N, C-alpha and C positions, 0 to 999 in steps of 0.2 A: 614403472618397470614391472614386468611379470617375472616370477621366480622361475617359471618353466613354460616354454613355448612348444606346443605340439604341432609339428608340421605333418599333416595327415590326421584326419579326424574320423577314422573308421572305427570298427567295433573294438579292436584291440587297444587303440589309443583311448577310446571312450572308457574301456574297462580299467585301464591304468589311471586315468584322470579321476574316475569315480572312486577308485581305491585310495588315491591320495587325499581326496576331500573327506571320504568316510573316516580315514585314520587321522584326520586333522593335521596331516603333515604340512599342507598348505590349504588355505581357503580357496573356494572357487574363484574369488576375486583376484587371487594371486597368480592364477594360471591364465593362459591364453592359447588359442589354437588358430590354425589356418588350414583350409582345404579348398581345392579348386571346385569341388562339388558342393553346390549350395544346399542340397539335401543332406549330405553327410555332415556339413557344418551345423545345419539346423538340428539334426538328430543328436549331434554331440552336445550342443547347448542344452537341449531338452533333457538329456540323460544325466548330465554332470553339473549343469549350472554354470559352466565355463564359457566365457565369451569367445566367439570366433570372429576374427578380424577379416577384412576384405582385401588387405594388402600385405603380403608376406614380408616385403622389405621393411615396412613400418613396424610390423610385429617383431621381426628379428632384431631391429635396432633397439627395441624397448625391452628385450628379454635378457635375463641373466644366464639362462641355460636353455638348451634345445633338445627335444626328443623327436627323432625322425621315425615316423610310423606310417610310411607309404609302402605300397606293394613294390617288390623288386623291379618289375618292368617299368615302373613310373619313377624310380629313384633318380635317374640322370636328368630327366626333364624337370623334376621338381627341385633338385639341388644345384645343378650346374650353373644356373643364373645367379646363385647366391655364393659362388666360390669366392673366397677372399673377403667375405663380408660377415663372417662369424666372430671376428674380433676377439679371438682367444676364449670364447665361451666354451663351456663343457657341452659336448655333443654326445647324446645317448642315442644309439640306433638299435631298433628292433627289426630292421630289414633283413629278412631271411636270406642266408647264404652269401652275404656281401662281407668280405674280410675287412679288418681294420685298415689295411694298407690301401685298399680300393676306396674306402670311405675317406681316408686322409687325402688321397689324390683328388677326389671329387670335391671335397669341402675346402681343401687348403689348410687343414688343421690337423694336429697330432694329439689333440686333447679329446680322445674319443673313447667311449665305453660301448662295446658291442654286446647286445643282450639277445638271448634266445628265450622268449616267454612261451606260455602255452595258453590255450583257449579257456581253461578253467579260471583264469584271471577274470573272465566275465562275471563270475559269481564269487569273487574274492578268494578263490582257492587255487590261484595259479602257482606254477613251479617254474622259476626262471633261473638261468645261469648267465653270468656276465664275465667279460674279460676286458681289461683296460689296455689302451694303446700306450706308446712310450711317453706321451706328454701328460699322462694322467697321474694325479697326486692321490695320496691316501684319503684326502678329504673328498675328492671327486668320486672315488670308489664308494665311500661311505654314503654319499649323496645318492648314488645310483642304487645302492643296496636298500636304502630307506624307501625309495619309490616302489621297488618290486616286493619288498616285505609288506608294503601296504596293500598289495593285491594278491598276497599269498605268502610265498617264500622266495628268497633269492640266495643263490650260492655262487661264490667266485671260483672260476676254473681258468686254466691257461686257454688261450684262444684255440689252440690245436685240438682241444677237447669239445669244442662247441658242436662239431658234426655229430659226435657221440651223444651229446645232450639232445640234438635235434631228433636222432633216432629213438631216444628213450622218452624224455618228457615232452618234446615238441610234437612228435607223432603219436606218443603213447595214449593220449585221450581216445584216439580212434580205435586203438586195440581194446581199450577198456570198454568203450561203447559196444564194440563187437561181442565182447565177453558178456556184458549185461544182457544184450539181446539173446545170446545163446542160452544163458541161465534161464531167462524168461521163457524162451521157446521150449526148453526142457520141462519147465513147470506146466506149460500149456499142454504139452504132449501127455502129461500125466493127469490132466483134468482141471487144472487151475484156470480161472478166468484170466484173460489177457491182462487186464488192468491190475489185478491182484499180483500176478506173477511178475509184472514189470516193477511194480513198487517194491516187492520183496527183494528182487534181484538188485535193484539200484541201492536200496538201503543196506543190503548185505555187503556190497562192495564198499560203500561209504563207511560202514561201521568197521569193517575189516581194515581198511586203510587207517582209520583213526586208531585202532589198536596198535598198529605197527609204529605209528608216529608217537603215540603217547606212552606206550609201555616201555619202549626202548629195547624190546626183545626181538631176536632174529625171527623172520617169518617162519623158519623151519621149526622153531620152538613153539610159536603160536599154532602152527599147523598140527603139531603133535598133541597139543592140548585139546584139539577138536576130534582127533582120530583115535577111536577106540579099537583095540585089536579085533579083527574079524567083524567090525561094525559097518554101518552104512557108508560113512565117509571113506573108510578104507577101501571099500569096493569101488566107489567113485574115483578115488585117486588112482587106483589100479588101472581103471579104463583111460584116464588122462595120460598115464605113463605109457600105456600100450599104443596110444595114438600120437605119441611124441609131443605132448602139449608144451612142456618147458623148452625143448629144443626148438620148436617152431616159433615160439615167442622170441627167443634169443635171436633167431635168424631174421625175424621181422625187424628187430631193433638194429641189427647190423646192416641189413639191406637199406634201411632208411638213412642210416648214418653215411653209408657209402654213396648214396644218391645225393645227399647234402654236400659231400665233398666234391662230387662231380659238378654240381650246379655252381659251387663256389669258384671253380676254375674257369668258368665261361667268361 
């Protein structure tokens, strides 16, 4: 028996499985996976050490729990043939935009935890939020939390807030990458070599994020610690405010959240 079966062996599934193994939550031998793509299956095994089986029905019968990690457009074709065969197993889904009710209808189970992870899980720095269905026990929730803590952090929210999570941490890495690029471009415009500017920009974002998480201080307090009256940072912040930086970021989060809600109604 495997402790957890991954149905879908793409990059996100691989990142989560790798996190589980690195954190020693389970060994690679206690996990299993299945993917219709032989290349994805081979890459998954190469990256995680986890075996990929050739028959999903056999793997499902031998699994204690299941994590569904397929793309939304492939969900029905991947899961519909398995309806009624989950046998009361815990089902964890990272399929974007698919509500618990739809997952329950498709799988025939109400023991479902829906999760919105993000791509920094690929480097063990993910931010995930999860919500449980009506048949989920506290032990199920703790099991899911342990999996996503192994690849970064996991927080529990009501399902109705997962669209907001999608707009914030799900789409957020793209906003941060855009910001890093803009920081580096500014440095290049002032004469820094491109590689130096990019390294400084990325490390600045990494270090600043660590200060927020580790200090427990509000970002506004940390910002004030950097900002001297009439100094360089003050001048830069003035320009960001002039261009509507904060409001634009808020609008981006809300637009992505609204789009997530639209996709979930299809």
